[in-house]
C-alpha positions in Angstrom: 0.0 0.0 0.0 1.5 3.3 -1.1 2.2 5.9 1.5 0.0 8.9 1.1 1.9 12.2 1.6 -0.3 14.9 3.1 0.6 18.4 2.2 2.4 20.2 4.9 0.5 23.1 6.5 1.7 26.5 5.3 1.8 29.5 7.4 -1.0 31.8 6.5 0.1 35.3 5.5 -0.4 37.9 8.1 -3.6 39.7 7.8 -3.1 43.0 6.0 -3.8 46.0 8.0 -6.3 48.2 6.1 -4.8 51.6 5.5 -6.3 54.3 7.6 -8.5 56.6 5.5 -7.4 60.2 5.4 -9.2 62.3 7.9 -9.9 66.0 7.8 -8.6 67.5 11.0 -11.2 69.5 12.9 -14.8 70.2 12.1 -15.8 70.4 8.5 -17.6 73.8 9.1 -14.3 75.4 10.1 -12.8 74.5 6.8 -15.7 76.2 4.9 -15.2 79.2 7.1 -11.4 79.2 6.5 -12.0 79.0 2.7 -14.4 81.9 2.9 -11.9 84.0 4.9 -9.1 83.2 2.5 -11.3 84.2 -0.4 -12.0 87.6 1.4 -8.3 88.2 2.0 -7.6 87.2 -1.6 -9.9 89.8 -2.9 -8.2 92.4 -0.6 -4.8 91.3 -1.9 -5.9 91.5 -5.5 -7.3 95.0 -5.0 -4.1 96.1 -3.3 -1.9 94.7 -6.2 -4.1 96.4 -8.8 -4.1 99.8 -7.1 -0.4 99.6 -6.4 0.3 98.9 -10.1 -1.3 102.3 -10.8 0.5 104.2 -8.0 3.9 102.6 -7.9 5.9 105.6 -6.8 3.4 106.6 -4.1 3.2 103.0 -2.7 7.0 102.5 -2.8 7.6 105.8 -1.0 5.0 105.3 1.7 5.9 101.6 2.1 9.5 102.7 3.1 8.0 104.6 6.1 6.6 101.4 7.6 8.3 99.8 10.6 9.6 96.6 9.0 11.3 95.6 12.3 7.9 95.5 13.9 6.6 93.4 11.0 9.5 91.0 11.4 8.9 90.7 15.1 5.3 90.0 14.5 6.1 87.3 11.9 8.4 85.6 14.4 5.7 85.8 17.1 3.0 84.3 14.9 5.3 81.5 13.6 6.3 80.7 17.1 2.7 80.7 18.3 1.8 78.2 15.5 4.7 75.9 16.6 3.4 76.0 20.2 -0.1 75.2 18.9 1.2 72.2 17.0 3.0 71.0 20.2 -0.2 71.5 22.2 -2.2 69.3 19.7 0.5 66.6 19.9 0.5 66.7 23.7 -3.3 66.5 23.8 -3.2 63.5 21.5 -1.0 61.7 24.0 -3.5 62.7 26.8 -0.8 65.0 28.3 -3.3 67.6 29.2 -1.1 69.7 31.5 1.6 69.9 28.9 -0.9 70.8 26.2 -2.2 73.6 28.4 1.3 75.0 28.9 2.0 75.0 25.2 -1.3 76.8 24.6 -0.4 79.3 27.2 2.9 80.0 25.5 1.0 80.4 22.2 -1.4 82.9 23.8 1.6 84.8 25.1 3.0 85.1 21.5 -0.4 86.2 20.2 -0.6 88.9 22.9 2.9 90.0 21.9 1.7 90.4 18.3 -1.3 92.5 19.5 1.0 94.7 21.6 3.4 95.3 18.7 0.6 96.0 16.3 -1.1 98.5 18.7 2.2 100.3 19.0 2.4 100.5 15.2 -1.1 101.9 15.0 -0.4 104.5 17.7 2.8 105.7 15.9 0.8 105.9 12.6 -2.0 107.9 14.1 0.5 110.3 15.8 1.8 111.1 12.3 -1.7 111.9 11.1 -2.1 108.7 9.1 -5.6 107.6 8.5 -7.7 105.6 6.0 -8.1 108.8 3.9 -4.4 109.8 3.9 -3.6 108.0 0.7 -4.5 104.8 -1.2 -1.6 103.0 0.4 -2.5 103.9 3.9 -6.1 102.9 3.2 -4.9 99.4 2.2 -2.3 99.2 5.0 -4.7 100.1 7.8 -7.7 98.1 6.5 -5.7 95.0 5.6 -3.7 94.9 8.8 -6.7 95.7 11.0 -8.8 93.0 9.3 -6.1 90.6 10.1 -5.7 92.1 13.6 -9.3 91.2 14.4 -8.7 87.7 13.2 -5.8 87.5 15.6 -8.1 88.7 18.4 -10.6 86.0 17.6 -7.8 83.4 17.4 -6.7 84.4 20.9 -10.2 83.9 22.2 -10.2 80.4 20.7 -6.8 79.6 22.1 -8.0 80.7 25.6 -11.0 78.4 25.2 -8.7 75.5 24.2 -6.3 76.3 27.1 -9.3 76.1 29.5 -10.4 72.8 27.9 -6.9 71.3 28.0 -6.6 72.2 31.7 -9.8 70.2 32.3 -8.4 67.2 30.3 -11.1 67.6 27.7 -8.9 66.6 24.7 -7.4 63.2 24.1 -7.0 60.6 21.4 -10.4 60.0 19.9 -11.7 63.3 21.1 -9.6 65.9 19.4 -12.2 67.7 17.2 -12.3 70.9 19.3 -8.6 71.2 19.6 -7.9 70.5 15.9 -10.7 73.0 14.9 -9.2 75.8 16.9 -5.6 74.9 15.7 -6.8 75.0 12.1 -8.2 78.5 12.6 -5.0 79.8 14.2 -2.8 78.4 11.4 -5.1 80.2 8.9 -4.4 83.5 10.7 -0.6 82.7 10.5 -0.8 81.8 6.8 -2.6 85.1 5.9 0.1 87.1 7.7 2.8 85.3 5.8 1.3 86.7 2.6 0.3 90.1 4.0 3.7 90.9 5.5 5.8 90.7 2.4 3.1 92.1 0.2 2.5 95.3 2.3 5.9 95.7 4.1 8.5 94.3 1.7 7.7 93.8 -2.0 8.5 96.8 -4.2 
């Protein structure tokens, strides 16, 4: 009788891990809001560029009078604040609530620094008699920067709310929607400034 050879069992291949579907950070509504705000700023920027093209000498001369050092300081402050916000989100994801709150507090400090520098700029401008009606350049400078300034104020209100939530341990892995939504808004504020600063303060 012939020996029957049974096939040896083969190791089954490891079960493939299904790739995680991409997820939009934060609430969907905030992204619609961000797109609408970016569109509004885009219209402002386009109007500025168009007007500047028709008043090159005037815009260049009055642009030279701006305090670029203050603009650079504010750029550093906003970039640093965004870095702190990123670290706060990462800490919250690890359920390190106290650490997240500290990072948010540091971001708030940078935001308040931006507000202080900007208010000093406005004060100096008003002392020199600069207003919305002074010239086309000053109209755009004041309106654009003040529009952004108000977004920074709203961003600070959001960061304070996130800081309070982080102190209470409200954010952790699986429940990051509020933190990510607020962070997305703050990064939008930072992005707009990175376009506004060179456009208004630097580019000739």
